Each structure stands twice: as structure tokens, then as C-alpha cells.
Backbone as a ProteinNet text record, in pm:
[ID]
protein_1_A
[PRIMARY]
MSEAALIVEEMRERYLDTREPGLHEPTPGFVAPTLDELVAARSEDLLLPEEGTVGAEALRAAHAWIRLRPGPNHDPGSGPYVERYPTRYFFTPGVRRLAEKYINMPAFRGKVWANTYRWHPPKFQDRYEHVSVDFWDWAGRGHSLRDDLQRPLESVIWKDPDPPNILWIMSNGRIRVPPGDWEQTNYPEDGSDPNHYRHIHVTYGWSA
[TERTIARY]
-9286.5	-9358.6	-9509	-9582.6	-9725.2	-9800.7	-9925.6	-10008.5	-10029.8	-10055.6	-10076.3	-9951.4	-9832.7	-9707.4	-9686.6	-9722.7	-9711.7	-9802	-9922.9	-10015.6	-9957	-9898.3	-9837	-9725.6	-9641.9	-9532.5	-9585.7	-9691	-9750.5	-9805.2	-9872	-9925.1	-9813.2	-9703.7	-9590.3	-9537.6	-9517.6	-9462.3	-9557.7	-9684.3	-9781.7	-9795.9	-9795.3	-9809.7	-9687.4	-9569.7	-9448.1	-9442.5	-9497.5	-9498.8	-9581.1	-9676.3	-9769.7	-9746.5	-9650	-9629.1	-9564.1	-9602.1	-9542.5	-9527.4	-9430.1	-9422	-9551.5	-9594.5	-9715.6	-9839.3	-9841.3	-9952.5	-10084.6	-10087.7	-10209.4	-10176.1	-10205.3	-10176.9	-10306.3	-10314.9	-10432.4	-10430	-10545.2	-10552.7	-10501.6	-10401.5	-10346.6	-10454.7	-10457.5	-10550.4	-10691.1	-10716.9	-10853.1	-10889.9	-11007	-11059.4	-11201.7	-11227	-11359.7	-11451.8	-11579.4	-11674.7	-11689.2	-11717.2	-11737.2	-11871.2	-11888.7	-12016.2	-12128.9	-12105.7	-12209	-12249.5	-12152.2	-12183.1	-12264.6	-12234.2	-12311.1	-12453.8	-12469.1	-12603.5	-12683.1	-12621.6	-12689.9	-12731.1	-12648	-12676.9	-12766.4	-12805.5	-12885.3	-12818.7	-12691.4	-12612.2	-12667	-12652	-12691.7	-12599.9	-12489.6	-12402.6	-12468.2	-12577.5	-12640.2	-12782.9	-12824.9	-12965.4	-13022.9	-13117.1	-13171.3	-13319.4	-13370.8	-13514.3	-13593.4	-13713.2	-13797.8	-13827	-13852.3	-13878.1	-13993.5	-14096.4	-14213.5	-14200.1	-14089.5	-14070.7	-14062.5	-14132.9	-14128.6	-13984.7	-13934.8	-13798.4	-13692.5	-13727.6	-13635.5	-13504.6	-13510.1	-13389.1	-13286.2	-13332.7	-13240.8	-13197.5	-13288.2	-13256	-13147.6	-13147.6	-13050.4	-12908.2	-12879.9	-12743.3	-12703	-12797.7	-12763.3	-12771.4	-12858.2	-12888.3	-12869.9	-12805.9	-12777.7	-12681.2	-12724.3	-12642	-12549.1	-12418.3	-12319.5	-12311.5	-12324.6	-12317.9	-12188.5	-12129.5	-12008.9	-12050.6	-12022.8	-12064.6	-11972	-11961.5	-11878.5	-11944.3	-11864	-11916.2	-11806.6	-11840.3	-11738.5	-11694.9	-11757.6	-11730.2	-11611	-11563.6	-11450.5	-11353.2	-11226.2	-11122.1	-11105	-11117.1	-11089	-10940.4	-10856.3	-10712.7	-10667.7	-10536.2	-10481.1	-10351.5	-10298.7	-10173.2	-10192.8	-10083.1	-10092.3	-10149.5	-10120.7	-10173.8	-10325.3	-10375.5	-10520.2	-10587.4	-10517.8	-10573.9	-10587.9	-10490.9	-10497.1	-10597.2	-10606.4	-10692.9	-10783.8	-10885.6	-10969.6	-11050.5	-11079.4	-11156.5	-11296.8	-11343.6	-11477.4	-11544.4	-11676.8	-11756.2	-11848.1	-11805.9	-11884.7	-11844	-11910.4	-11883.5	-11993.1	-11960.3	-12066.5	-12152	-12278.3	-12365.3	-12307.9	-12248.5	-12194	-12077.4	-11989	-11872.7	-11917.9	-12013	-12065.8	-12126.5	-12201.3	-12264.4	-12159.5	-12049.8	-11944.9	-11873.9	-11833.8	-11759.1	-11841.6	-11969.8	-12055	-12084.2	-12091.5	-12109.1	-11992.3	-11870.1	-11752.9	-11746.9	-11768.5	-11754.5	-11869.9	-11977.5	-12088.4	-12081.1	-11982.3	-11966.2	-11929.5	-11978.7	-11952.5	-11805.1	-11716.7	-11573.5	-11514.6	-11581.6	-11523.2	-11608.7	-11730.6	-11820.2	-11758	-11756.2	-11701.8	-11551.3	-11485.7	-11339.9	-11273.3	-11348.6	-11293.1	-11378.2	-11312.2	-11378	-11323.4	-11391.2	-11347.1	-11379.8	-11299.8	-11323.5	-11258.3	-11291	-11213	-11165.3	-11104.9	-11067.6	-11053.9	-11043.7	-11033.3	-10912	-10934.8	-10830.6	-10760.6	-10835.3	-10784.1	-10767.1	-10641.5	-10514.2	-10489.3	-10408.9	-10395.1	-10345.4	-10257.5	-10200.7	-10307.8	-10420.6	-10530.4	-10637.2	-10609	-10704.8	-10838.6	-10950.2	-11078.9	-11127.1	-11041.4	-11083.9	-11134.7	-11068.8	-11102.3	-11151	-11166.8	-11194.5	-11327.5	-11425.1	-11554.6	-11559.2	-11453.6	-11449.2	-11327.1	-11259.9	-11145.4	-11183.6	-11135.4	-11166.4	-11039.3	-11019	-10915.7	-10984.6	-10939.2	-10992.7	-10892.1	-10939.3	-10856.7	-10918	-10851.8	-10908.9	-11039.6	-11123.1	-11253.1	-11242.3	-11130.8	-11116.6	-11114.5	-11070.3	-11075.2	-10941.8	-10935.3	-10820.6	-10690.7	-10589.2	-10458.7	-10439	-10546	-10535.5	-10512	-10402.7	-10356.2	-10456.3	-10479.1	-10561.9	-10479.2	-10532.1	-10459.3	-10436.3	-10322.3	-10288.4	-10391	-10447.1	-10544.7	-10678.7	-10695	-10811.1	-10776	-10655.9	-10618.8	-10612.6	-10549.3	-10533.4	-10666.7	-10752.9	-10883.2	-10967.7	-10965.6	-11043.6	-10991.6	-10860.8	-10800.7	-10851	-10855.8	-10901.1	-11048	-11130.8	-11274.6	-11296.9	-11227.4	-11243.7	-11201.9	-11086.1	-11032	-11119.6	-11176.2	-11253.2	-11400.5	-11445.3	-11586.9	-11624.5	-11720.6	-11759.8	-11853	-11906.9	-12002.5	-11934.5	-12002.8	-11948.9	-11962.7	-11892.8	-11804	-11670.3	-11603.3	-11477.2	-11361.8	-11264.4	-11145.2	-11052.2	-11008.3	-10903.9	-10765.7	-10746.7	-10624.2	-10648.5	-10571.3	-10577.1	-10434.7	-10412.4	-10280.5	-10296	-10211.1	-10220.2	-10098.1	-10050.6	-9942.8	-9820.6	-9777.6	-9655.1	-9668.4	-9792.8	-9813.9	-9920.4	-9919.3	-10022.9	-10068.9	-10197.4	-10250.1	-10345.1	-10319.7	-10402.2	-10457.6	-10586.8	-10641.7	-10616.5	-10586.1	-10586.3	-10451.6	-10360.7	-10227.8	-10226.2	-10110.8	-10092.4	-10039.8	-10023.1	-9966	-9821.5	-9784.5	-9646.9	-9600.8	-9477	-9421.5	-9404.1	-9431.2	-9414.2	-9276.2	-9234.3	-9099.8	-9070.9	-9169.6	-9146.1	-9064	-8976.1	-8903.2	-9001	-8982.8	-9073.5	-9047.3	-9153.5	-9138.2	-9241	-9306	-9408	-9547.7	-9561.6	-9692.7	-9761.2	-9701.4	-9750	-9758.6	-9650.1	-9654.4	-9675.6	-9637.8	-9655.2	-9783.6	-9863.5	-9996.5	-9991.5	-9902.6	-9901.1	-10001.3	-10044.9	-10136.9	-10279.7	-10301	-10436.5	-10445.3	-10566.9	-10592.6	-10648.6	-10594.6	-10648.4	-10708.8	-10830.9	-10895.2	-10951.6	-10924.6	-10988.5	-11069.5	-11195.3	-11287.9	-11311.6	-11371.5	-11412	-11539.5	-11569.7	-11686.7	-11812.2	-11817.4	-11930.7	-12055.4	-12041	-12158	-12140.4
-7148.8	-7069.8	-7083.3	-6970.4	-6972.9	-7043.4	-7080.1	-7147.1	-7056.9	-6927.6	-6833.8	-6824.5	-6821.7	-6814.5	-6939.4	-7054.2	-7179	-7178	-7124	-7114.8	-7024.9	-6912.9	-6820.8	-6890.8	-6966.5	-7036.8	-7140.2	-7211.4	-7309.8	-7241.6	-7126.4	-7052.8	-7006.9	-6959.5	-6915.8	-7030.5	-7145.4	-7259.8	-7308.1	-7318	-7365.6	-7267.2	-7137.7	-7038.1	-7036.9	-7043.6	-7045.3	-7166.3	-7277.8	-7398.7	-7383.3	-7287.5	-7278.2	-7157.1	-7071.2	-6952.1	-6987.8	-6913	-6926.4	-6787.1	-6766.2	-6637.3	-6610.3	-6485.4	-6451.5	-6509.2	-6513.4	-6575.1	-6508.8	-6377.5	-6303	-6201	-6233.8	-6145.3	-6088.9	-5956.4	-5900.7	-5932.6	-5932.8	-5950.4	-5823.9	-5833.6	-5713.2	-5633	-5503.7	-5413.8	-5412.9	-5491.9	-5497.6	-5365.9	-5312.9	-5191.9	-5221.6	-5204.5	-5233.2	-5113.4	-5138.2	-5026.7	-4967.5	-4840.2	-4775.6	-4817.7	-4791.9	-4822.9	-4744.1	-4618.4	-4538.5	-4601.2	-4653.2	-4718.5	-4845.4	-4921	-5041.8	-5007.4	-4901.5	-4858	-4816.7	-4737.9	-4691.3	-4808	-4913	-5029.7	-5131.3	-5103.4	-5197.4	-5336	-5336	-5458.5	-5561.9	-5688.5	-5797.5	-5808.1	-5733.7	-5730.4	-5654.7	-5584.7	-5498	-5542.3	-5523	-5534.5	-5393.6	-5371.9	-5238.7	-5233.2	-5114.5	-5101.3	-5123.6	-5172.8	-5197.3	-5067.1	-5080.3	-4962.5	-4878	-4944.1	-4869.7	-4804.3	-4827.1	-4770.3	-4618.4	-4550.7	-4405.2	-4359.6	-4271.7	-4222.2	-4323.9	-4421.5	-4531	-4480.6	-4376.1	-4326.8	-4281	-4204.6	-4157.3	-4271.4	-4365.9	-4478	-4566.9	-4582	-4670.9	-4628.3	-4501.4	-4453.5	-4465	-4440.6	-4437.1	-4573.5	-4661.8	-4784.3	-4912.4	-4903.8	-5024.7	-5111.8	-5233.6	-5322.8	-5402.5	-5389.7	-5459.3	-5604.5	-5696.6	-5839.3	-5897.6	-5990.3	-6059.7	-6179	-6170.1	-6275	-6272.2	-6385.4	-6386.4	-6306.3	-6260.9	-6185.2	-6104	-6031.6	-5959	-5826.7	-5783.2	-5649.7	-5641.9	-5757.9	-5760.7	-5869.8	-5836.1	-5922.7	-6049.6	-6169.1	-6292.7	-6322.8	-6238	-6261.1	-6342	-6361.2	-6434.5	-6503.1	-6585.9	-6654.3	-6797.9	-6873.5	-7017	-7046.2	-6962.6	-6988.1	-6973.6	-6871	-6849.6	-6962.7	-7014.7	-7128.2	-7250.5	-7271.9	-7386.3	-7362.3	-7237.9	-7203.2	-7086.6	-7116.3	-7009.4	-6936	-6812.6	-6725.4	-6780.7	-6772.7	-6820.7	-6722.6	-6741.8	-6658.6	-6744.3	-6867.9	-6959.2	-6942.3	-6849	-6824.3	-6887.2	-6916.8	-6950.4	-6824.9	-6840.4	-6722.9	-6616.4	-6658.9	-6561.6	-6484.3	-6552.2	-6485.9	-6393.1	-6436.5	-6349.2	-6222.5	-6239.7	-6124.3	-6021.5	-6067.6	-5975.4	-5911.4	-5992.8	-5940.3	-5836.4	-5865.7	-5769.7	-5647.4	-5665.1	-5549.4	-5452.1	-5505.7	-5418.6	-5346	-5416.8	-5351.7	-5255.7	-5261.4	-5168.1	-5050.2	-5047.3	-4931.9	-4809.3	-4691	-4571.3	-4548	-4579.5	-4555.2	-4647.6	-4761.1	-4862.9	-4894	-4840	-4865.9	-4821.8	-4913.3	-4882.2	-4869.9	-4905.9	-4894.9	-5026.9	-5118.1	-5244.7	-5360.1	-5468.5	-5591.3	-5707	-5820.2	-5934.6	-6064.2	-6167.6	-6298.9	-6406.9	-6529.5	-6643.4	-6716	-6831.7	-6911	-7056.7	-7143.1	-7286.6	-7314.4	-7393.1	-7431.4	-7306.9	-7221.7	-7095.4	-7106.6	-7114.3	-7129.2	-7275.1	-7297	-7430.6	-7538.9	-7504.4	-7606.9	-7681	-7612.5	-7673.3	-7734.5	-7736.8	-7784.7	-7712.5	-7784.5	-7714.2	-7682.3	-7699.7	-7684.1	-7543.3	-7441	-7303.6	-7218.7	-7274.8	-7189.2	-7115	-7169.8	-7103.4	-7004	-7001.1	-6906.5	-6814.8	-6813.3	-6724.5	-6616.8	-6496	-6381.8	-6302.4	-6263.7	-6167	-6037.5	-5925.9	-5795	-5722.8	-5687.1	-5622.4	-5487.7	-5420	-5302.4	-5339.5	-5242.1	-5260.3	-5338.3	-5324.9	-5392.3	-5544.2	-5598.2	-5742	-5802.4	-5933	-6011.1	-5969.4	-5943.6	-5904.7	-5755.1	-5676.8	-5530.9	-5472.2	-5399.1	-5354.7	-5265.3	-5297.6	-5215.3	-5096.4	-4977.3	-4857.1	-4856.3	-4801	-4799	-4721.7	-4614.3	-4534.9	-4606.4	-4720.2	-4806.2	-4929.2	-4983.4	-5107.4	-5091.9	-4988.2	-4971.9	-4947.8	-4859.3	-4844.4	-4971	-5043	-5165	-5272.5	-5285.1	-5380.8	-5355	-5228.5	-5192.2	-5225.9	-5197.3	-5227.2	-5376.9	-5456.3	-5601.4	-5654.8	-5611.2	-5664.5	-5628.5	-5509.1	-5460.7	-5499.1	-5558.4	-5592.8	-5704.5	-5681.1	-5785.1	-5890.6	-5864.9	-5959.4	-6091.6	-6203.8	-6334.3	-6353.3	-6450	-6547.9	-6487.2	-6556.1	-6506.9	-6528.2	-6440.2	-6448.8	-6558.5	-6646.4	-6743.5	-6681.9	-6613.7	-6536.1	-6429.4	-6321.9	-6211.9	-6175.3	-6143.5	-6104.3	-5973	-5874.2	-5743	-5660.3	-5581.4	-5486.1	-5548.8	-5663.3	-5725.9	-5796.1	-5828.1	-5887.8	-5997.2	-6082.2	-6183.2	-6175.1	-6197.4	-6196.8	-6314.5	-6393.7	-6509.5	-6486.5	-6458.1	-6434.4	-6553.9	-6530.7	-6401.6	-6330	-6375.1	-6316.3	-6179.2	-6115.6	-5983.1	-5998.6	-5885.6	-5886.1	-5935.7	-6017.2	-6065.4	-6029.6	-5984	-5955.2	-6085.4	-6080	-6200.2	-6205.3	-6099.1	-6091.2	-6205.2	-6243.2	-6345	-6284.8	-6362.2	-6311.2	-6273.5	-6154.7	-6107.2	-6181.5	-6235.4	-6310.3	-6269.5	-6154.9	-6109.7	-6155.6	-6236.3	-6291.3	-6212.4	-6101.3	-6025.6	-6112.7	-6186.1	-6279.4	-6211.1	-6083.7	-6012	-5928.6	-5943.1	-5881.5	-5729.7	-5666.9	-5521.8	-5470.9	-5557.8	-5514.9	-5563.2	-5652.9	-5698.9	-5751.8	-5774.4	-5826.5	-5967.9	-6058.6	-6195.3	-6216.4	-6274.7	-6310.4	-6451.5	-6534.8	-6665.9	-6669	-6707.9	-6710	-6854.5	-6865.6	-6996.2	-7043.4	-7169.2	-7229.5	-7214.3	-7106.1	-7089.5	-7034.8	-6983.2	-6926.5	-6933.6
-8379.7	-8478.7	-8454.4	-8458.3	-8430.5	-8542	-8512.2	-8612.5	-8733.3	-8708.7	-8819.4	-8906	-8842.1	-8917.9	-9001.6	-8948	-9023.6	-9145.5	-9129.8	-9242.1	-9350.2	-9307.5	-9403	-9480.6	-9411.2	-9477.9	-9576.8	-9536.7	-9627.7	-9751.9	-9732.1	-9845.9	-9937.4	-9880.4	-9961.4	-10046.4	-9983	-10054.8	-10163.5	-10130.7	-10229.4	-10343.9	-10310.7	-10415.8	-10506.3	-10447.3	-10527.7	-10619.8	-10576.3	-10658.5	-10783.9	-10786	-10897.9	-10986.1	-10953.3	-11033.3	-11166.7	-11268.5	-11400.7	-11459.5	-11548.8	-11616.9	-11692.8	-11691.7	-11763.7	-11699.8	-11566.8	-11496.4	-11530.9	-11530.8	-11561.9	-11670.6	-11793.9	-11905.7	-11960.5	-11979.7	-12045.7	-12194.3	-12255.2	-12399.6	-12466.8	-12554.8	-12618	-12688.8	-12660.9	-12727.7	-12671.4	-12566.9	-12513.9	-12445.1	-12479.4	-12416.2	-12370.6	-12243.4	-12189	-12208.5	-12235.9	-12237.9	-12098.4	-12092	-11963.2	-11903.9	-11775.1	-11711	-11776.4	-11809.3	-11876	-12008.9	-12082.1	-12210.5	-12189.7	-12083.7	-12054.9	-12014.7	-11936.6	-11897.8	-12020.3	-12108.5	-12229	-12319.2	-12320.9	-12405.4	-12335.5	-12211.6	-12132.2	-12130.8	-12095.7	-12096.1	-11999.3	-12035.7	-11947.2	-11825.5	-11825.5	-11708	-11592.7	-11621.6	-11522.8	-11493.7	-11369.9	-11333.2	-11337.4	-11427.7	-11451.8	-11418	-11382.7	-11359.1	-11488	-11474.5	-11591	-11664.4	-11795.5	-11878.9	-11825.8	-11771.9	-11727.1	-11591.2	-11524	-11391.2	-11397.2	-11306.1	-11301.4	-11274.4	-11360.3	-11344.9	-11381.9	-11467.5	-11500.5	-11558.8	-11641.2	-11706.2	-11603.1	-11503.9	-11399.3	-11309	-11283.5	-11196.3	-11256.4	-11388.9	-11453.3	-11420.8	-11435.1	-11413.1	-11266.7	-11175.6	-11034.1	-10967.1	-11018.5	-10945.6	-11027.6	-11142.3	-11219.1	-11139	-11107.3	-11025.5	-11115.8	-11094	-11176.2	-11130.3	-11225.4	-11194.3	-11249.4	-11173.5	-11218.9	-11303	-11431.8	-11525.1	-11645.8	-11717.4	-11837.9	-11949.2	-12041.7	-12154.9	-12220.2	-12324.9	-12402.3	-12341.8	-12234.5	-12183.2	-12088.8	-12041.2	-11949.4	-11993.6	-11991	-12045.5	-11960.5	-12021.4	-11947.7	-11936.4	-11999.3	-11998.1	-12117.6	-12128.3	-12241.4	-12199.4	-12287.9	-12261.2	-12215.4	-12207.1	-12175	-12036.7	-11938.2	-11804.2	-11803.3	-11871	-11878.5	-11956.6	-12056.8	-12131.2	-12041.8	-11953.3	-11860.4	-11749.5	-11704.9	-11592.4	-11633.4	-11713.9	-11769.3	-11663.1	-11695.6	-11607.2	-11587.1	-11462.7	-11429	-11333.1	-11319.5	-11229.6	-11143.7	-11116.7	-11034	-10887.6	-10818.5	-10677.6	-10591.2	-10466	-10371.7	-10351.8	-10311	-10295.8	-10203.3	-10090.4	-9997	-10053.8	-10126.6	-10186.2	-10298.8	-10380.5	-10485.6	-10425	-10317.4	-10253.5	-10210.8	-10149.9	-10107.4	-10226.3	-10324.3	-10439.3	-10514.9	-10536.5	-10608	-10521.9	-10391.6	-10303.6	-10319.7	-10321.8	-10331.3	-10465.5	-10575.1	-10705.4	-10734.5	-10654.4	-10670.7	-10574.6	-10485.7	-10397.1	-10480.6	-10443.6	-10524.4	-10556.8	-10463.1	-10486.6	-10592.2	-10618.8	-10706.7	-10830	-10836.8	-10949.6	-11081.4	-11176.6	-11307.1	-11309.7	-11198.1	-11188.3	-11152	-11088.5	-11039.6	-11091	-11130	-11173.8	-11090.2	-11092.4	-11012.4	-11085.4	-11056.7	-11118.1	-11032.7	-11062.1	-11016.3	-11141.9	-11125.8	-11241.8	-11199.7	-11297.7	-11270.4	-11180.7	-11075.3	-10980.7	-10924.3	-10863.1	-10810.5	-10659.6	-10607.7	-10680	-10721.8	-10827.3	-10886	-10791.3	-10696.9	-10609.7	-10531.6	-10505.5	-10430	-10521	-10652	-10751.6	-10734.3	-10723.8	-10720.7	-10579.7	-10480.8	-10341.6	-10310.6	-10366.8	-10330.3	-10447.7	-10566.4	-10681.3	-10670.8	-10596.9	-10584	-10468.7	-10388.3	-10275.9	-10285.2	-10399.7	-10422.6	-10524	-10499.9	-10585.9	-10612.2	-10737	-10772.2	-10813.9	-10759.3	-10794.3	-10883.8	-11003.7	-11104.8	-11144.3	-11236.5	-11299.2	-11369.4	-11392.1	-11457.6	-11588.3	-11659.1	-11787.7	-11773.4	-11658	-11637.7	-11597.8	-11609	-11561.8	-11630.7	-11550.2	-11602.3	-11614.7	-11600.1	-11610.7	-11472	-11456.3	-11325.3	-11253.5	-11126.9	-11040.1	-10993.9	-11011.8	-10971	-10820.6	-10779.1	-10637.3	-10555.7	-10613.7	-10539.4	-10525.7	-10593.5	-10575.3	-10492.5	-10515.7	-10448.2	-10297.4	-10250.3	-10105.6	-10034.3	-10084.3	-10018.8	-10025.5	-10139.4	-10151.3	-10057	-10048.5	-9954.8	-9812.9	-9773.7	-9640.6	-9620	-9720.2	-9711.9	-9695.9	-9776.4	-9770.1	-9633.8	-9586.8	-9461.3	-9341.5	-9341.6	-9226.7	-9232.6	-9342.1	-9357.1	-9259.2	-9171.1	-9075.6	-9133.3	-9254.7	-9312.7	-9346.5	-9320.6	-9360	-9510.5	-9570.7	-9507.5	-9465.1	-9374.3	-9320.7	-9418.8	-9410.6	-9495.3	-9443.2	-9532.4	-9498	-9518.5	-9631.9	-9651.4	-9757.5	-9748.8	-9844.6	-9882.1	-10010.6	-10060.6	-10136.3	-10100.2	-10163.3	-10126.4	-10224.2	-10197.9	-10131	-10182	-10133.5	-10000.8	-9960.5	-9829.2	-9835.9	-9735.7	-9717.3	-9571.5	-9550.3	-9413.5	-9396.4	-9294.6	-9261.7	-9121.9	-9109.6	-8975.2	-8883.5	-8755.8	-8686.9	-8690.3	-8773.9	-8778.8	-8843.3	-8841.1	-8899.5	-9042.7	-9111.2	-9244.9	-9241.3	-9339.7	-9356.7	-9497.4	-9510.3	-9642	-9720.6	-9850.5	-9933.1	-9997.8	-10063.2	-10122.9	-10219.3	-10298.7	-10401.4	-10514.8	-10577.9	-10693.9	-10805.1	-10859.4	-10963.6	-11094	-11153.3	-11278.5	-11382.8	-11361.1	-11454.2	-11418.6	-11314	-11278	-11166.9	-11125	-11010.7	-10886.2	-10852.9	-10740	-10605.5	-10595.9	-10469.7	-10466.3	-10570.3	-10574.3	-10557.9	-10633.7	-10640.3	-10743.7	-10835	-10941.7	-10920.9	-10826.1	-10798.5	-10656.3	-10610.4	-10476.1	-10489.6	-10410.7	-10403.8	-10265.2	-10263	-10137.2	-10149.1	-10050.2	-10039.7	-9910.7	-9925.6	-9811.7	-9765.1	-9646.7	-9596.7	-9664.5	-9646.7	-9710.4	-9624.3	-9546.2	-9454.3	-9521.2	-9642.5	-9709.6	-9860.4
[MASK]
++++++++++++++++++++++++++++++++++++++++++++++++++++++++++++++++++++++++++++++++++++++++++++++++++++++++++++++++++++++++++++++++++++++++++++++++++++++++++++++++++++++++++++++++++++++++++++++++++++++++++++++++

């Protein structure tokens, strides 16, 4: 068995050891404000041009930079798993740069959100929590990413040459550990989205 295949098997075993029913549950009834509403409210989630800037009103809508941060505008999730492993936004600078780059791309602005959480993934404790990212619907953790967003975003992430390098990515029923190819996961479904049909998971190296 190749080294890449061994890594995939280890990831499968470690991931299966940590799955629980209701792994990522949205908060019932949670509705996120739209990007336009956040711009109009001058939300702290956004980096906006100063009031005195020429053409500031038009610039806000086109150039408001979405920042990944805690707050009431995006769902941190709910349920016992989220209580044990609460949502966080403590990324290394390189990982934050990539995650915010993706959610600010025109195809994904106001449609995709991202987070990490304590001990992400739990089997590794705090080893990867600052370099792991889950990409969800704009509403936040536990809210399903639409297929017409997930597949293009998965492709953008995988093909991006910018560092830090990907250690592994999970999406659409597959896992990929460079330099290997995609492998089917086929985990038994338990409500936790173990095969990542509803969100994308990426863990990066500690290079940045």
C-alpha cells in the first residue's frame, strides 16, 4: 500500500473514531442577514471604506471585505457536539488569508461562510484546529452548502497554488491527501455529514 493510501486509511480510522450523531447541527430557526444588509448596517464583519472616501457608498457594496470572526450574524451551530467543540475563528495568518480569499470571491460572496472549532478534528486534539477550515452555507456552521457552490469551491481550493499546502481535503463523499488522488469515504451516515456532502473540510500544513 502506498504512503498516500496509508494516510487515507489513518484519516478514515481517526475520523470514524470521533464521529457522533448530530455532529454539526444548525441552530433551529437561525436566519443570517444578507451581505447587503451587513453592508447597510456597516457591520464589524466587514472592512469598509472610510465615510469620507470619494464614492464610499458605491465602494461599500463592491469592495466590503468579509472577515471571518465570531458574532451574531453567522450561526455557531448547536447541540452537544458543538458545546464540546465550540466554533472558533483562530486561524494561522496563512490559513485565514486563504479562507477569506475564497469567501470574498465573486462566485461565493454572501453565499459561503467558514469556521474552525476546538480540537478540529477532535482525535488530534489541538494539533490542527488553527489550520483546519470547514466551509458551510453563508448562514454558518451546520447549514448545508449548496451543490452548485460546493463543487466549484472544492475545485478552486484544490487548484489554488498559494501556500500553505493542503494536508487533506474532504468533500462530496471523498478524501484526498496529496500527492494521492481522490478516495471514496463511504462512511455510514449518522446525521453528522461524515462523507462531507453538505460541507467542505480542509486541513493545511503549518507552513504559514
